[in-house]
N, C-alpha and C positions, 0 to 999 in steps of 0.2 A: 621482600625476595628480590633480585635483581635477574634480568631476563638476558639471555644471550641471543641476540637477533639472528646470528649467523647460523647457530646449530639449533636454534628454536628449543632452547631447553633452559631451565632455571639453574643460576649459578648458586652454589652453596655458599661461598665466599663472595663478600661485598667488593665492588671494583672501585677503584679510585675515580674515573672519569668515564662519562658517557660521550660518545661522539656522533654528532648528527651532520649530515653531509647534504647539500642541495646544491643543484647548480642553475644559473640563469644565464641566457643568450642575451647579448646585447648587441645592438646595431648602431654604428655612429659613436660619436663621443658624448652623447646626452649624459651618460653615467660617469664620466670621467672623473669629475670633481668628486663623486661619492667614492669611486674606487681609490682614488689617490690619498683620500683621508682615513681610509681604514687600514689598520695594522695587518699583517700578514695572517696573523691568528688573534682571534678575538675570544679569550676565555671569559665564560660569564658564571655566575653562581645562580642556581635556580633558587631564589629564596621563596620559602614556603608563604603561600597566600600571594605570591606575584602573579599578574596575568600571563608572564613568559612561563612561570613554571607550569600553570594551567594550561596553556597552549602545547607544551612539550610533552605533558601528560598525555593530553588528547594526541599527539603526533605519535608518540611510542605506542598507545593502544592502537590506532588505526592501523599500524605497520604489522600488527600481530594477526589481522583479520584479512579475510578475501572477500568482502561484502561486494555488492553492486555499486559501482560509483567510487570504489574505494581510491582510484588514482586521483580523481577529481577532489576528493576530500583531502588526500596527502597534499596535493598541489596548493591548495586553498591555505591550508594548515602551515605550511612552509611559508607561504606568502606573508601571513600574520605573524609568524615567529620573526621571520626577516624584519618587519617593519618595528615589532618590539624591541628586537635586539638593537637596530640602529637607533631607535630613541633613547633606549637605556644608554647606549655607548655615547651618543653625541651629547646627551643631557649631562652627563658626567664629565665629558672633557670638552667643553665648548670652544676652546682654544684650537682644537684641531678639526671642529665640525665645519662642514662646506658652508659657504655663504648662504645657499638657499635654506639650509636647516635653521640656521640662525636668523634669517630674515623671515622665515615663518612665524617665529614669536614675536616680531616687531609690531607694534599696534599700527604703525604706518604702512609697512609693507606686507604683513600677512594677508590684510582683506584683500590687496591688490593680486597677489599670487593666487589666492583662491579664485578671485574673479578672471584671471587669466586662464586658468585651468578650467572653470566651469564653463565659459563662453570662449572659446578659442577663436570663434569667426568674428567677434566684434573687432573692429577697428579701433582699439584702445587708444586714447591719448594719455598723455602724462598727467594732464589736469583731471581726466576722469577718474585715473588710479588713484591719484593723490586724494581725491574727495572720498575715495572709499575708506582710507585711514585718516580722515579729518585733518589733512595737513597740507600746508602750502605745496605748490609744485617744486618750488626750490627744495624745502625741507625734505619732501619725498625722493627727489631725484639724487640729493646728497645722500641719504640714507641708503637708497638702494644701491647706490654706487658703493658706497663703504661695505656694505654686506657681499655684493655680487662682484666688485671689481670692474664694473661696467655699468654705461647707461641703461635706463629700463628698455628704450628702442632696440639697442644692439642686443641685449640679452634677450628679448622676445624674437628678434631675428635669429640669434644663434640656437636657441633651444627648441626651435620648431621639430616637433616630431608628431607621432601618432595622436597625441593629445592636444598638441598645439597647431592651430592653422598657419599655413605659410603667412609670413609677414611681408607681403609684396608691397604694401604701401608703408612708408616710414611714418613712425609714431611722431605724432605733432602735440604741440602745447595746446 
C-alpha cells in the first residue's frame, strides 16, 4: 500500500518516488564545505534492510500520527536520516566528499577531530593532537593539511562555533 500524505488516503496504484523534505538553518559559513560538496538533488534508493530505509519507514509512519512529542520525534528522525544520507553519499563518492569527512576516517586525524569536538575548551597543541593518532607532529600536520587544505591551528580558529570554543590562543607545538 502507498500512502498519499497530502490527502491522507491510500493510493490504489504505486507511485514512482517518495519525496521527503526537511529544512535546516545554518549561521555563518561552518557548513559551507558540506553544502558545496552536495549536488542540487541527491536521489537515493531505500535498500531493503538498510538503516536508512528503517529510518525513513519510521519517519513516514510518524508523519501519520499526532501523538504527544511528535514534532520532536520527527525532528530527530530527520537528523538521523540526514546523517545516514550524507554518510552513504560521501562514502560512495569520496572524491567530492569534504575534507573533514575524509579526515574523520583517517587513523591519524580522526581521533584528533573527535577530541577537538569532545573537549573544545582544551588549548590543544599539534603535539597533543598528533599523539592521539600515534603520529609525529609533522605527519599529523601534513595529513591534516592534505584533508582540510589548512593547518590544524588555522582550522581550529576558523571552525569555532557552538561546539568549538573560541581559539583565542594560537595552537603551538
